[in-house]
Steps between C-alpha positions, in 0.01 A plus 500: 500500500133588469211266452469603137869498419575216259864582452624298796583132484211261533135591547383855564357600835166340555196564710471269795147373481503272801366219282698196386549430134217328330573153374332369191337162537600208280246413233477158348290455186416145401379440144353197318581395148188519279558154353491344847178665621228239544726218380500201738834396631628178349586221740825454315584868502831562668473692824651850521871491565579539865766734627824320550555420862799677646795285582561427863721737686437789261390842628159561335380811685404782266761771504808621316785275389799533728742587220266779381467630856880519527533660158235761582695596810788614277757244617552320169331350195259206524759262353760610754237465774452135404872444555489668842196293597671178393811583705300559819541876527125571518268443795126546539363555849821366649523185285758448223320441168669310215186421304464651153157653442429548870233766554492760775261767625586871508498499879739204531842560655726432201874538557798486267829427675336609828361831370123544481368583154213723394346435157313831490637830369600732784229749592526808724189694598473808722167569670381810684288316757176652630346431841298189568715238324704239686855421386463127459458234232236320706150500351338473843595851613239697307627775268873465441772672301499201264155611381644840409781362279302209354522650149857627528685182400445141393791397723447382858612821668491547877573806717839579651451624853166588654266789569218479752140491376445865592843617386544652154782553254755315295525123481723303260396168342717254308563134418876560516609271784856633495384857560258387772779314679738794466254753640383271780861469619627853443172688531388788282467862605138604535398857583174540691289806569351443845223702660463454876212575736710772670824690455818295532716624786860593421622252763305219334636602160851463644418157643399384151822640350713327764336164435246323719475155652147361487410153628871421518568601138714793391314724256697755301381750243694655214352848545221671693386863501199728523329565166587853382227762536268257679392450859745299711264203500600437137824305475722370222673173587725283282560134581649194329285250686248336263230408754173688547501548878839646589390865470184437701712323762731802528224752562290267715802458730514879528122519564389652171227377269549507124220677315645462152789298355610549139804350325615778268815340357665160457874521444518718185131455411247775575126561459552759227230461231359192676159579654361305793367160393702490175797285401779520245765272350851608593723630223842354417666804657305455824592131511869561440521718810413202719840354413656781705315410819 
């Protein structure tokens, strides 16, 4: 799916600008009635009505009503949600809530019958990451991948897996907690194009194929081979591990330095028609294939 292809589900591919979305400021315009201008206030004039004080014990924090939050998550209607709340099936941040009209924030941990709910529509974004961006949601790490996908979705998407700051290639973002949990447990095949500082010896290639133990941990790869028609310092390696250091650990243990590291595919997803620094919304067909993992 190209950046200008609007036929896929969701938004078309967009240019990653590295800037967060702009937020419009709230404007409040106060006006005076002409008949009251210059008119002295009567001593007997009734004071402006004060806002009704909230009753004790009520949750008054600005947010979204709990029944609406549940309804938005697709579990049931608002009326049905009220019934579930009343019967003690709903918790917020670990506490059972029975109060009608209770308000929650989008980042609260809201659970129905033990299952965490998400009131946002599911969003799936694929980024072709350039160099110089850290894979983190922290704002204290300089330029991050979150800057690149800031305009991709209104949902609170986060990356699945990691790529080092100087690594490039495919990175998947979503707010789908079920998919995140599934891939964190089972892993997802990622194919990397690795360029080393020197040719990889055949004996070292075999050690990688056989599986290595590094710092007491067994590291296995799905596939590894020399890149066709290239020097033997260019390697293709496929792993399921979702961390960002496992490949560097493998070659560092064998005394090679990585010059370039590029993730060229994620499961069934590839970089076709997705230039470096651009993102796209996954199509329904691309999403359905994740069910087979």
